[in-house]
N, C-alpha and C positions, 0 to 999 in steps of 0.2 A: 878210593877210586872215584874220580870225578866223571860224571857223565853229562854231556851237553846235549840238550834237546832243543829243537826249533819247534815252537808251538805256533798256533794260529796267531795272526797279527804280527808275525815276524818277531816275536818276543823270544829271547834266549834265556834259558834258565839252567842254572848249574845245580845238579842233584848229586847227593852223595849218599850211597848206601853206607851205613855206619856200623862200626863196632864201638860200643860205648864201654864205660868203665868195667862192667861185669862181663865183657866179651859177648854180649848179646847183640846179634845183628839186628838192624832195624831198616825199614824201608818207608819212605814217605808216601803220603797220599798222592803227591805230585807224580812220583814215579809209577805208582799204581795206575793213575789216570793215563799216563803215557803208554804203559804196557798194554792196557786193556782197550785203548782207543776211546775212552770215555772222557767227558768234560770233567775237569777237576771239581767244579762246584757240585756235580752230581755224585762224585765219589765221596766228597765231604758230607753231603746230605745222607748218603747211604750209611756212612760211618756213624753220624749223629743219631740216625734212626735205630741202629743196631746197638749203640752203646749202653742203653738202659738194661737190656738183657745180659750183656757181657758184665756190666757192673753188678747186677743181681747175682750172677753165677760166680764171678771171680772176686768181687769186692773191690775192683779197680776200674778206673776210667782209662781211656786211651790217652796217650801223651800228645797234647796239642803244642805245637811249636811253630816256627816260621822259617822261610827260606828267602833269600834275596834273589830277585829277578832282575836281570839286566835288560833295560828297555832299548828299543831301536835307536833312540837319540843318545844313548850312552849313559843315561841315568839309571837309577835302581829303585826298586820298591820291595817292601816286605810282603810276602804272601803267607797267610796262615795255612798250616797243613798239619796233618797227623803224622807222627813217627811211630810206626807199628813194628812189633816183633813178628817173627814168622808165624807163630800161632795166631796172633791177632789178624794178620793179613789173610791167613787161610780161612779164618772165621768170616771176615768181610767178603772174601771171594765166593762164599756160598750164594751171594746175591747176583753174581755175574753169570753170563752164559758160558757154555762149555769151552768155547775157544778162548775167551778172556781168562777164564780160570786156568786153563792149560798154560797160557803165556806166563801167568803169575807163578805157577808152580815151577816152570822151567827156569824162570829168573831166580827163584830161591835156590834151585840146584846149582846154578852158575855162581851165585854169591857164596854158597857154602864151599864149592870146589875152590874158588879163588881165595877164600879165607884160610884154607889149609895150605896154600902154596906160598912159600917164602918169596918176598919181593926180590928183584934182581941183585940188590946189595946185600941180601941175606940178613936183613934186619927185621925178621918177624913176619907178620902177616902182610898181605898185599893191600888190604883195605886200610884206609887211613882212619885212625881213631878220631872221633869228633865228640867233644864233650856235650853232654845234654844241657839244654838251656836251663833246666832246673838244678843242675849240679849234681843230681842224683843218678843220672843215667838210666832212668826208668820211668815207671808209670806214676801217675798221680793217684794217691790213695783216695778213696771215697770218703766223704764226710761221715762221721759216726751217726 
């Protein structure tokens, strides 16, 4: 499912909530920023600040990736972002206010509902699989 958002400065970005190889749904920090009304750079900083505790508890880092942004002049540029599982998103959401957290929870419910609905052609799930940039479809293990 492709989602098109118009962000400040009339930049258009195409986001994709993903199902990767192991059927784990993921959401990018770009979509989290849009849903919560926060600037992406602030969402990225919150994730970076929370990552050490997550890594200490789970032994895994958050998956850093990038998305292509279409510029008003027709050009494109790559923007770094995190690709997070539902559990990781809900952990990050603890930093948000009640309203932003509620929007994120409702978005996950929508993604889960849609992932269980066959697409119109009857070819499986309605969300488009998108391979992970690491080829693994998951998180980056912490160094030993």
